N, C-alpha and C positions, 0 to 999 in steps of 0.2 A: 413440163417436163418431155423428158425423154425417156422414153420408157423400152426399145428395141432399136435394133439395128443400126448406124457407126455414127452417132453422135453419141448413145447410152457407151458404149465401148469406147471411143477416146475419152469422151466426162470420164471415167473406170482409168483408165490409162494416165488420166491427167494428175488425178485424185491420188492414186499410186503416187507416178513421184516423186507431185510436195510431199503428201509426207515418208516421205523413202530420205529428201531433201531434207526437211523438219528437220528429224531425229540425227543429221550426221553433223548439224549445224550445228544443235545447242542440245548435247547432250554434255559433247567438250565446252561448251561453253557454259555448259552447270557447273562439270568438275572446278573449272574454269576459276567462278566465281566461287564455289562452294571454297578449294583452293588457300581462293587469301583470302578469303572471310578465317577461319581456321590458321591462316598467319597472321595475321593480327590481330586473335585474338592469344595466340598464344605469344604473343610481343609483349602481348600487354596482361599477361595473365598474373605476373609477381605484382607489379599495382592494382589493378581490381580486388585482388587477395590482400591488402594488408589496407589498402582504404573501409572489405569492408567487416574487416577486423575490429580497423579502428574502432568505427561505425560498432558493431557490435559493443565495446569494452565500452564506450560515450555514451552510447540507452544505461549498460548493465549500472556504468558508475551517477549518473546524473539520474537514475529510476532515488525516484521517495516514498515510494510508494512499503510498503508492508511485508514479510516473509509469507510465505504460504498458509499458516492458520489464522495469521491476524488479519488479511489482507480483507474480506470483510467488514470490521470497527474501516477501513479505509474508503472500503464503495460506500458504507452506508452515511460516511462524513464526505465525500463528494456528494451525495445524494442533496445533501443540507445546505450544503453552499450553491449548490445546483434552482436549491430550493430559498434562498435568499436571495443570491446574483435577482432569480427571478422577480421576490417579492420588492426587493429596490428596483428593477425597472422601469414593472407596473409602478410605484410611488413615482417617483421620478418621470413621467408621459402627466404624473395628475401633477404633482405640478406642473408643466409646462402648461396644459390645457387652462389651471389657475393662473400663472402668468398671463397669456394669452385676453383670457378672461376680463383682468385688470387690465390690460393694452386697450380690449376691446372698450371700455368702459370709457377708460379717458381720455379715446381720441371721441369717445358719446357725447361728453361735457365739455370737451374745449371746443366743436364743433357748436355746443350752445353755444354755449360762456359765446365766443365770435358773432353765431350771429346774433344772438342777444345784444352783442356788444356794435354790432353793426346797423340794428336796427334802430334803437339811438341815434349812430353817426347816418344822413343822410344823403351821409358824401361816396361807397362808394358804389360803384358798378355791380358787385355781384349781390345776388337779388337772393331770396330762401330759397330756394325751390333751387338752385343752380349748387346752395349747399346742403340742400336736401342729399340730392343728388349724389354731391362726393364726398358726403359721407356713409352712404347707401354704395354705392362700386368703391370704399375704403371695403368697408365692412365685408363686402362681399368676396370680396383677394382675400382676405385673411381668412375666411371659411376655405375657400377655397384651397388658402395652404394649407390647412392644420389638418383638410381632409387627404392632400396628398404626402 
């Protein structure tokens, strides 16, 4: 660092000139940007005001809630509807799980029947072990699909 001498004084003078140039350049730029922004806002203010007014009207006219003293009943009804929806969601998940278990059971029975039929006919190239491995792979993929 420069703590004394010619280098320090030169650095301070250059830094001062830099600051003065910045102020001279950026203050008018800031004023111009603010002026442009205010002009854009003033040109568009009537349109924005009408848009906001219409939005408030629509919110007021579409409001299906009850007036102030009775809105507590509306809140209770919404809470009951939420719980009912939550319970329906749980029932749906149980149904999906039940259907998946039925499907797994069906796949298991079909593979057992196929294995049994293939054991009776000695024509096939697939062995019992190959079919058991395929069955295991299918069940693993189904279980992974239900976990994700």
